[in-house]
DSSP file (Angstrom, degrees, kcal/mol; ACC not computed):
  #  RESIDUE AA STRUCTURE BP1 BP2  ACC     N-H-->O    O-->H-N    N-H-->O    O-->H-N    TCO  KAPPA ALPHA  PHI   PSI    X-CA   Y-CA   Z-CA
    1    1 A M              0   0    0      0, 0.0     2,-0.3     0, 0.0    19,-0.2   0.000 360.0 360.0 360.0 135.6    5.0  -40.1  -19.2
    2    2 A R  E     -A   19   0A   0     17,-3.1    17,-2.6     2,-0.0     2,-0.4  -0.910 360.0-140.5-127.0 157.3    4.9  -40.6  -22.9
    3    3 A T  E     +A   18   0A   0     -2,-0.3     2,-0.3    15,-0.2    15,-0.3  -0.980  25.7 163.7-122.1 130.8    4.5  -43.7  -25.1
    4    4 A G  E     -A   17   0A   0     13,-3.0    13,-2.8    -2,-0.4     2,-0.6  -0.869  46.0 -96.0-133.1 168.1    6.5  -44.5  -28.3
    5    5 A W  E     -A   16   0A   0     -2,-0.3     2,-0.4    11,-0.2     9,-0.0  -0.805  52.8-171.3 -87.9 121.2    7.1  -47.5  -30.5
    6    6 A A  E     -A   15   0A   0      9,-3.0     9,-2.4    -2,-0.6     2,-0.6  -0.873  28.6-135.6-123.9 143.9   10.4  -48.8  -29.3
    7    7 A A  E     -AB  14  57A   0     50,-2.7    50,-2.2    -2,-0.4     7,-0.2  -0.875  17.9-174.2 -85.7 124.9   13.0  -51.5  -30.5
    8    8 A R        -     0   0    0      5,-0.6     2,-0.3    -2,-0.6    -1,-0.1   0.550  68.2  -3.4 -95.1 -13.4   14.0  -53.4  -27.4
    9    9 A D  S >  S-     0   0    0      4,-0.3     3,-0.9    37,-0.1    -1,-0.1  -0.911  90.1 -77.4-160.7-174.4   16.7  -55.4  -29.2
   10   10 A S  T 3  S+     0   0    0     -2,-0.3    39,-0.0     1,-0.2    -3,-0.0   0.358  97.3  97.2 -79.8   8.5   18.1  -56.1  -32.7
   11   11 A S  T 3  S-     0   0    0      2,-0.1    -1,-0.2     1,-0.1    36,-0.1   0.719  91.5-124.9 -67.9 -21.6   15.2  -58.3  -33.9
   12   12 A G    <   +     0   0    0     -3,-0.9     2,-0.4    34,-0.4    -2,-0.1   0.431  66.0 134.7  87.4   3.2   13.6  -55.3  -35.6
   13   13 A I        -     0   0    0     33,-0.1    -5,-0.6    -4,-0.1     2,-0.4  -0.702  40.5-157.0 -85.2 131.5   10.3  -55.7  -33.8
   14   14 A L  E     +A    7   0A   0     -2,-0.4    -7,-0.2    -7,-0.2    -9,-0.1  -0.910  15.7 171.7-111.2 138.7    8.8  -52.6  -32.3
   15   15 A S  E     -A    6   0A   0     -9,-2.4    -9,-3.0    -2,-0.4   -11,-0.1  -0.923  43.9 -73.1-138.7 163.2    6.4  -52.5  -29.5
   16   16 A P  E     -A    5   0A   0      0, 0.0     2,-0.4     0, 0.0   -11,-0.2  -0.315  48.9-173.5 -62.4 140.7    4.8  -49.8  -27.2
   17   17 A Y  E     -A    4   0A   0    -13,-2.8   -13,-3.0     2,-0.0     2,-0.4  -0.989  12.6-153.8-139.8 124.1    7.2  -48.3  -24.7
   18   18 A T  E     +A    3   0A   0     -2,-0.4     2,-0.3   -15,-0.3   -15,-0.2  -0.816  23.9 166.9 -99.8 137.8    6.4  -45.8  -22.0
   19   19 A Y  E     -A    2   0A   0    -17,-2.6   -17,-3.1    -2,-0.4     2,-0.3  -0.964  32.9-112.4-148.6 156.7    9.1  -43.5  -20.8
   20   20 A N        -     0   0    0     -2,-0.3     2,-0.3   -19,-0.2   -17,-0.0  -0.743  27.4-131.8 -95.7 144.2    9.5  -40.3  -18.6
   21   21 A L        -     0   0    0     -2,-0.3     2,-0.2     1,-0.1     3,-0.1  -0.613  20.4-118.9 -88.0 154.0   10.5  -37.1  -20.1
   22   22 A R        -     0   0    0     -2,-0.3     3,-0.1     1,-0.1    -1,-0.1  -0.536  42.4 -87.8 -81.5 157.9   13.3  -34.9  -18.5
   23   23 A N        -     0   0    0     -2,-0.2     2,-0.5     1,-0.1    -1,-0.1  -0.298  50.7 -95.7 -63.4 150.0   12.4  -31.5  -17.3
   24   24 A T        -     0   0    0     -3,-0.1    -1,-0.1    46,-0.1    46,-0.1  -0.553  44.1-148.9 -71.8 121.9   12.7  -28.7  -19.9
   25   25 A G    >   -     0   0    0     -2,-0.5     3,-2.0    46,-0.1    48,-0.1  -0.392  29.4 -94.6 -89.1 169.8   16.0  -27.1  -19.5
   26   26 A P  T 3  S+     0   0    0      0, 0.0    47,-2.4     0, 0.0    48,-0.4   0.738 125.5  37.2 -61.7 -24.8   16.8  -23.5  -20.2
   27   27 A E  T 3  S+     0   0    0     46,-0.1     2,-0.2    45,-0.1    -3,-0.0   0.237  97.4 114.4-110.2  13.1   18.0  -24.1  -23.8
   28   28 A D    <   -     0   0    0     -3,-2.0    43,-2.7    99,-0.1     2,-0.5  -0.557  48.5-160.9 -88.5 148.7   15.4  -26.8  -24.6
   29   29 A V  E     -C   70   0B   0     41,-0.2    99,-2.0    -2,-0.2     2,-0.5  -0.994  15.3-150.5-120.7 119.3   12.5  -26.8  -27.0
   30   30 A Y  E     -CD  69 127B   0     39,-2.9    38,-2.4    -2,-0.5    39,-1.2  -0.826  17.6-166.9 -93.8 126.8    9.9  -29.4  -26.2
   31   31 A V  E     -C   67   0B   0     95,-2.8     2,-0.7    -2,-0.5    36,-0.2  -0.963  19.1-143.1-123.7 125.0    8.2  -30.6  -29.4
   32   32 A K  E     -C   66   0B   0     34,-3.4    34,-2.1    -2,-0.5     2,-0.3  -0.809  32.8-123.5 -84.9 117.7    5.0  -32.7  -29.7
   33   33 A V  E     +C   65   0B   0     -2,-0.7    32,-0.3    32,-0.2     3,-0.1  -0.429  37.6 169.4 -67.3 121.7    5.6  -35.0  -32.7
   34   34 A L  E    S+     0   0B   0     30,-2.7     2,-0.3     1,-0.4    31,-0.2   0.782  72.2   7.0 -97.2 -40.1    2.9  -34.6  -35.3
   35   35 A C  E     -C   64   0B   0     29,-2.3    29,-2.3     2,-0.0    -1,-0.4  -0.996  63.8-176.4-140.3 140.2    4.6  -36.6  -38.1
   36   36 A C  E     -C   63   0B   0     -2,-0.3    27,-0.2    27,-0.2     2,-0.2  -0.965  12.9-148.7-143.0 126.2    7.7  -38.7  -38.1
   37   37 A G  E     -C   62   0B   0     25,-2.5    25,-1.0    -2,-0.4    24,-0.6  -0.577   5.5-151.8 -84.0 149.7    9.4  -40.5  -41.0
   38   38 A V        +     0   0    0     -2,-0.2     2,-0.1    22,-0.2    -2,-0.0  -0.970  23.3 178.8-121.9 117.5   11.3  -43.7  -40.5
   39   39 A C    >>  -     0   0    0     -2,-0.5     4,-1.5     1,-0.0     3,-0.8  -0.401  45.1 -85.0-111.3-175.4   14.1  -44.2  -43.1
   40   40 A H  H 3> S+     0   0    0      1,-0.3     4,-1.7     2,-0.2     5,-0.1   0.833 123.3  60.4 -64.0 -32.1   16.7  -46.8  -43.8
   41   41 A S  H 3> S+     0   0    0      1,-0.2     4,-1.8     2,-0.2    -1,-0.3   0.824 101.8  53.9 -64.8 -29.7   19.2  -45.3  -41.4
   42   42 A D  H <> S+     0   0    0     -3,-0.8     4,-3.3     2,-0.2    -1,-0.2   0.905 106.0  53.9 -65.1 -42.3   16.6  -45.9  -38.6
   43   43 A L  H  X S+     0   0    0     -4,-1.5     4,-1.9     1,-0.2     6,-0.2   0.853 105.9  51.7 -58.8 -37.9   16.5  -49.5  -39.7
   44   44 A H  H  X>S+     0   0    0     -4,-1.7     5,-2.1     2,-0.2     4,-0.6   0.941 113.2  45.5 -63.4 -46.7   20.3  -49.8  -39.4
   45   45 A Q  H ><5S+     0   0    0     -4,-1.8     3,-1.6     1,-0.2    -2,-0.2   0.970 112.2  51.0 -59.3 -53.4   20.0  -48.3  -35.8
   46   46 A I  H 3<5S+     0   0    0     -4,-3.3   -34,-0.4     1,-0.3    -1,-0.2   0.888 116.5  39.9 -52.4 -43.0   17.1  -50.7  -34.9
   47   47 A K  H 3<5S-     0   0    0     -4,-1.9    -1,-0.3    -5,-0.2    -2,-0.2   0.408 108.5-122.8 -89.9  -0.8   19.0  -53.8  -36.1
   48   48 A N  T X<5 +     0   0    0     -3,-1.6     3,-1.3    -4,-0.6    -3,-0.2   0.792  57.3 152.1  62.3  29.9   22.3  -52.6  -34.6
   49   49 A D  T 3 <S+     0   0    0     -5,-2.1    -4,-0.1     1,-0.3    -1,-0.1   0.777  72.8  48.1 -61.5 -29.1   24.0  -52.9  -38.0
   50   50 A L  T 3  S-     0   0    0     -6,-0.4    -1,-0.3    -5,-0.0    -5,-0.1   0.425 109.3-122.7 -95.3   1.5   26.5  -50.1  -37.0
   51   51 A G  S <  S+     0   0    0     -3,-1.3    -2,-0.1    -6,-0.1    -6,-0.1   0.740  90.1  90.0  69.7  25.0   27.3  -51.8  -33.6
   52   52 A M        +     0   0    0     -7,-0.1     2,-0.2     2,-0.0    -1,-0.1   0.104  48.7 135.2-138.2  26.3   26.3  -48.8  -31.5
   53   53 A S        -     0   0    0     -9,-0.1     2,-0.4    -5,-0.1   -43,-0.1  -0.525  37.4-156.0 -78.4 143.8   22.6  -49.2  -30.7
   54   54 A N        -     0   0    0     -2,-0.2    60,-0.1   -45,-0.1   -45,-0.1  -0.977  29.2-108.5-118.3 129.6   21.2  -48.5  -27.2
   55   55 A Y  S    S+     0   0    0     -2,-0.4   -47,-0.2   -47,-0.1     2,-0.1  -0.846  90.5  37.4-116.7 154.6   17.9  -50.3  -26.3
   56   56 A P  S    S+     0   0    0      0, 0.0     2,-0.4     0, 0.0   -48,-0.2   0.648  81.3 169.3 -66.1 150.6   15.1  -49.5  -25.8
   57   57 A M  B     -B    7   0A   0    -50,-2.2   -50,-2.7    -2,-0.1    67,-0.1  -0.998  34.1-148.1-131.2 142.5   15.1  -47.0  -28.5
   58   58 A V        -     0   0    0     -2,-0.4   -52,-0.2    65,-0.3    56,-0.1  -0.911  32.9-151.0-106.4 105.5   12.3  -45.0  -30.2
   59   59 A P        +     0   0    0      0, 0.0   -54,-0.2     0, 0.0   -17,-0.0  -0.198  44.5  92.9 -76.8 165.4   13.5  -44.5  -33.8
   60   60 A G        +     0   0    0    -21,-0.1   -22,-0.2    53,-0.1     3,-0.1   0.207  27.1 179.7 117.6 123.6   12.7  -41.8  -36.2
   61   61 A H        +     0   0    0    -24,-0.6     2,-0.8     1,-0.1   -23,-0.1   0.281  63.2  86.6-135.6   9.6   14.6  -38.6  -36.9
   62   62 A E  E     +C   37   0B   0    -25,-1.0   -25,-2.5    25,-0.1     2,-0.4  -0.803  65.8 166.5-109.8  93.6   12.5  -36.9  -39.7
   63   63 A V  E     -CE  36  85B   0     22,-1.1    22,-2.4    -2,-0.8     2,-0.4  -0.842  33.6-173.2-121.3 145.2   10.0  -35.0  -37.5
   64   64 A V  E     +CE  35  84B   0    -29,-2.3   -30,-2.7    -2,-0.4   -29,-2.3  -0.999  32.4 151.8-125.6 127.9    7.5  -32.3  -37.9
   65   65 A G  E     -CE  33  83B   0     18,-2.7    18,-3.0    -2,-0.4     2,-0.4  -0.872  43.7-103.6-150.3 179.1    6.0  -31.1  -34.6
   66   66 A E  E     -CE  32  82B   0    -34,-2.1   -34,-3.4    -2,-0.3     2,-0.4  -0.941  38.0-116.7-114.6 131.4    4.4  -28.4  -32.6
   67   67 A V  E     +C   31   0B   0     14,-2.9    13,-3.3    -2,-0.4   -36,-0.2  -0.556  35.0 173.4 -67.7 124.3    6.3  -26.5  -29.9
   68   68 A V  E     +     0   0B   0    -38,-2.4     2,-0.3     1,-0.4    -1,-0.2   0.795  64.2   0.8-101.5 -42.5    4.7  -27.2  -26.5
   69   69 A E  E     -C   30   0B   0    -39,-1.2   -39,-2.9     9,-0.1    -1,-0.4  -0.992  59.6-156.7-149.0 148.1    7.2  -25.5  -24.2
   70   70 A V  E     -C   29   0B   0     -2,-0.3   -41,-0.2   -41,-0.2   -43,-0.1  -0.958  25.1-110.8-129.8 153.2   10.4  -23.6  -24.5
   71   71 A G    >   -     0   0    0    -43,-2.7     3,-1.4    -2,-0.4   -46,-0.1  -0.200  36.0-102.5 -74.5 169.2   13.2  -23.0  -22.0
   72   72 A S  T 3  S+     0   0    0      1,-0.3   -45,-0.1     3,-0.0    -1,-0.1   0.709 120.6  49.5 -70.1 -18.9   13.9  -19.7  -20.4
   73   73 A D  T 3  S+     0   0    0    -47,-2.4     2,-0.5   -48,-0.1    -1,-0.3   0.434  85.5 106.0 -98.0   2.3   16.8  -19.0  -22.7
   74   74 A V    <   +     0   0    0     -3,-1.4    -4,-0.1   -48,-0.4   -46,-0.1  -0.678  30.6 159.4 -82.9 124.3   15.0  -19.8  -26.0
   75   75 A I        +     0   0    0     -2,-0.5    -1,-0.1     3,-0.0    -3,-0.0   0.533  63.1  63.8-116.2 -11.1   14.1  -16.8  -28.0
   76   76 A K  S    S+     0   0    0      1,-0.0     2,-0.3     2,-0.0    -2,-0.1   0.724 103.4  41.2 -85.6 -23.8   13.7  -18.1  -31.6
   77   77 A F        -     0   0    0      4,-0.0     2,-0.3     6,-0.0    -7,-0.0  -0.880  60.0-172.0-128.2 156.6   10.6  -20.4  -30.9
   78   78 A R    >   -     0   0    0     -2,-0.3     3,-1.9    -9,-0.0   -11,-0.3  -0.941  42.6 -75.1-139.9 163.3    7.5  -20.2  -28.9
   79   79 A A  T 3  S+     0   0    0     -2,-0.3   -11,-0.2     1,-0.2     3,-0.1  -0.274 117.5  33.1 -58.1 139.1    4.7  -22.5  -27.9
   80   80 A G  T 3  S+     0   0    0    -13,-3.3    -1,-0.2     1,-0.4   -12,-0.1   0.150  84.9 129.6 103.0 -24.1    2.3  -23.1  -30.9
   81   81 A D    <   -     0   0    0     -3,-1.9   -14,-2.9   -14,-0.1     2,-0.5  -0.415  55.7-135.2 -69.2 141.6    5.1  -22.9  -33.6
   82   82 A V  E     +E   66   0B   0    -16,-0.2     2,-0.3    -3,-0.1   -16,-0.2  -0.878  36.6 174.7 -93.4 126.4    5.2  -25.8  -36.1
   83   83 A V  E     -E   65   0B   0    -18,-3.0   -18,-2.7    -2,-0.5     2,-0.4  -0.869  32.1-131.4-133.6 162.8    8.8  -26.9  -36.6
   84   84 A G  E     -E   64   0B   0     -2,-0.3     2,-0.5   -20,-0.2   -20,-0.2  -0.919  24.8-147.8-105.4 142.4   11.0  -29.4  -38.3
   85   85 A V  E     -E   63   0B   0    -22,-2.4   -22,-1.1    -2,-0.4     4,-0.1  -0.943   5.8-147.9-121.6 133.4   13.5  -31.1  -36.2
   86   86 A G        -     0   0    0     -2,-0.5   -23,-0.1     2,-0.3    -1,-0.0  -0.017  35.1 -95.3 -80.5-171.6   17.0  -32.4  -37.5
   87   87 A L  S    S+     0   0    0     24,-0.1    25,-2.6    25,-0.1     2,-0.4   0.743 104.5  71.0 -76.9 -27.3   19.0  -35.4  -36.3
   88   88 A L  E     +F  111   0C   0     23,-0.2    -2,-0.3     1,-0.1    23,-0.2  -0.790  46.8 171.8 -96.6 132.6   21.1  -33.4  -33.9
   89   89 A V  E     +     0   0C   0     21,-3.1     2,-0.3    -2,-0.4    22,-0.2   0.303  68.4  14.2-118.6   2.1   19.6  -32.0  -30.7
   90   90 A G  E     +F  110   0C   0     20,-1.1    20,-2.8    27,-0.0    -1,-0.3  -0.968  52.4 163.0-171.4 158.2   22.9  -30.8  -29.1
   91   91 A C        -     0   0    0     -2,-0.3    18,-0.1    18,-0.3    13,-0.1  -0.942  48.7-101.0-164.8 174.0   26.5  -30.0  -29.6
   92   92 A C        -     0   0    0     -2,-0.3    17,-0.0    11,-0.1    11,-0.0   0.701  35.9-152.0 -85.2 -14.1   29.2  -28.0  -27.7
   93   93 A R  S    S+     0   0    0      1,-0.1    -1,-0.1    10,-0.0    10,-0.0   0.534  77.8  79.2  54.8  14.2   29.0  -24.9  -29.9
   94   94 A N        +     0   0    0      5,-0.0    -1,-0.1     4,-0.0     2,-0.0   0.648  68.1  86.9-115.9 -28.4   32.6  -24.2  -29.1
   95   95 A C  S  > S-     0   0    0      1,-0.1     4,-2.6     8,-0.0     5,-0.2  -0.248  90.1 -99.7 -76.6 164.5   34.8  -26.4  -31.3
   96   96 A N  H  > S+     0   0    0      1,-0.2     4,-1.0     2,-0.2     6,-0.2   0.881 122.3  50.9 -50.4 -48.1   35.9  -25.6  -34.9
   97   97 A P  H >4>S+     0   0    0      0, 0.0     5,-3.5     0, 0.0     3,-0.7   0.933 112.4  47.0 -57.0 -45.7   33.1  -27.8  -36.5
   98   98 A C  H >45S+     0   0    0      1,-0.2     3,-1.2     4,-0.2     5,-0.2   0.911 111.8  50.3 -64.5 -38.4   30.4  -26.1  -34.4
   99   99 A K  H 3<5S+     0   0    0     -4,-2.6    -1,-0.2     1,-0.3    -3,-0.2   0.632 112.3  48.7 -72.9 -14.6   31.8  -22.6  -35.2
  100  100 A T  T <<5S-     0   0    0     -4,-1.0    -1,-0.3    -3,-0.7    -2,-0.2   0.061 120.2-103.4-114.9  21.0   31.8  -23.4  -38.9
  101  101 A D  T < 5S+     0   0    0     -3,-1.2    -3,-0.2     1,-0.1     3,-0.1   0.803  91.3 115.3  58.7  35.9   28.3  -24.7  -39.1
  102  102 A N    > < +     0   0    0     -5,-3.5     3,-3.1    -6,-0.2     4,-0.2  -0.293  25.7 152.3-121.3  47.0   29.4  -28.4  -39.2
  103  103 A E  G >   +     0   0    0      1,-0.3     3,-2.4    -5,-0.2     6,-0.2   0.756  59.7  75.4 -51.8 -29.3   27.9  -29.5  -36.0
  104  104 A Q  G 3  S+     0   0    0      1,-0.3    -1,-0.3    -7,-0.1     5,-0.1   0.662  95.8  50.6 -64.9 -12.3   27.6  -33.1  -37.2
  105  105 A Y  G <  S+     0   0    0     -3,-3.1    -1,-0.3     3,-0.0    -2,-0.2   0.330  81.1 122.7-105.5   8.2   31.4  -33.5  -36.7
  106  106 A C    X   -     0   0    0     -3,-2.4     3,-1.2    -4,-0.2    -3,-0.0  -0.459  62.6-139.7 -60.5 133.2   31.4  -32.1  -33.1
  107  107 A N  T 3  S+     0   0    0      1,-0.2    -1,-0.1    -2,-0.1    -3,-0.0   0.654 102.6  47.6 -69.8 -11.8   32.8  -34.7  -30.7
  108  108 A K  T 3  S+     0   0    0      2,-0.1    -1,-0.2     0, 0.0    -2,-0.1   0.188  80.8 138.3-114.4  19.1   30.1  -33.8  -28.3
  109  109 A K    <   -     0   0    0     -3,-1.2     2,-0.5    -6,-0.2   -18,-0.3  -0.203  41.8-146.1 -62.6 155.0   27.1  -33.9  -30.5
  110  110 A I  E     -F   90   0C   0    -20,-2.8   -21,-3.1     5,-0.1   -20,-1.1  -0.987  10.6-139.1-126.2 122.0   23.9  -35.5  -29.3
  111  111 A W  E     -F   88   0C   0     -2,-0.5   -23,-0.2   -23,-0.2     4,-0.2  -0.341  23.8-114.6 -73.9 161.6   21.7  -37.3  -31.7
  112  112 A S  S    S+     0   0    0    -25,-2.6    13,-1.7     1,-0.1     2,-0.3   0.754  97.0   9.4 -73.0 -24.3   17.8  -36.9  -31.4
  113  113 A Y  E    S+G  124   0D   0    -26,-0.3    11,-0.2    11,-0.2    -1,-0.1  -0.982 116.2  37.8-150.9 159.9   17.5  -40.7  -30.5
  114  114 A N  E    S+     0   0D   0      9,-1.0     2,-0.2    -2,-0.3    -1,-0.1   0.821 102.2  86.5  69.6  31.0   19.7  -43.6  -29.5
  115  115 A D  E    S-     0   0D   0      8,-0.4     8,-2.3    -4,-0.2     2,-0.4  -0.817  74.0-108.9-145.1-170.5   22.0  -41.3  -27.5
  116  116 A T  E     -G  122   0D   0      6,-0.3     6,-0.2    -2,-0.2    -5,-0.1  -0.985  21.0-131.1-131.1 132.6   22.4  -39.7  -24.1
  117  117 A Y    >   -     0   0    0      4,-3.0     3,-2.1    -2,-0.4   -27,-0.0  -0.320  39.0-100.9 -71.7 167.7   21.9  -36.1  -22.9
  118  118 A T  T 3  S+     0   0    0      1,-0.3    -1,-0.1     2,-0.1    -2,-0.0   0.695 123.4  60.1 -62.6 -18.9   24.6  -34.5  -20.9
  119  119 A D  T 3  S-     0   0    0      2,-0.1    -1,-0.3     1,-0.0     3,-0.1   0.442 120.9-106.1 -89.9   0.8   22.4  -35.1  -17.7
  120  120 A G  S <  S+     0   0    0     -3,-2.1     2,-0.2     1,-0.3    -2,-0.1   0.319  78.0 131.2  96.0  -6.2   22.5  -38.9  -18.4
  121  121 A K        -     0   0    0      1,-0.1    -4,-3.0    -5,-0.1    -1,-0.3  -0.494  61.8-110.0 -80.4 148.5   18.9  -39.2  -19.7
  122  122 A T  E     -G  116   0D   0     -6,-0.2     2,-0.3    -2,-0.2    -6,-0.3  -0.580  28.5-118.7 -76.7 134.5   18.2  -41.1  -22.9
  123  123 A T  E     +     0   0D   0     -8,-2.3    -9,-1.0    -2,-0.3    -8,-0.4  -0.630  36.9 167.1 -75.3 132.9   17.1  -39.0  -26.0
  124  124 A Q  E     -G  113   0D   0     -2,-0.3   -11,-0.2   -11,-0.2    -1,-0.1  -0.101  58.2 -96.7-134.7  30.3   13.7  -40.1  -27.3
  125  125 A F  S    S+     0   0    0    -13,-1.7   -92,-0.2   -14,-0.1     3,-0.1   0.908  94.6 103.2  58.6  51.8   13.0  -37.3  -29.6
  126  126 A T  S    S+     0   0    0      1,-0.3   -95,-2.8   -14,-0.2     2,-0.4   0.436  75.3  53.3-128.4 -17.0   10.8  -34.9  -27.6
  127  127 A F  B      D   30   0B   0    -97,-0.2    -1,-0.3   -15,-0.2   -97,-0.2  -0.905 360.0 360.0-117.5 150.3   13.4  -32.2  -26.9
  128  128 A T              0   0    0    -99,-2.0   -98,-0.1    -2,-0.4    -1,-0.1   0.261 360.0 360.0-130.1 360.0   15.6  -30.3  -29.3
């Protein structure tokens, strides 16, 4: 169980929110957040200005953290590494945008928060 500050509706008010983490998958990197920035795009998501917010949401996508655990297929990172995490935490890796380093245009991209993993769990910025 983890606790983050979550928006529960478009009021803009954040409150403590406890949630369960999914199990670390073979390609996952589990990151303990050390610092997280909240920028104006987070405010748009919190207030549902773009009409696609899912609540509750733990905002923030400018993260520096420590690797706590890595999946069995991960070779680039190991526990104890300090890392920066971008806004995307998943993509198909097979489409033209993915193959040309433009993953942000992948139709199957997964955002670090306010999105859903392929297993149906909500992204809450602890896995990349």
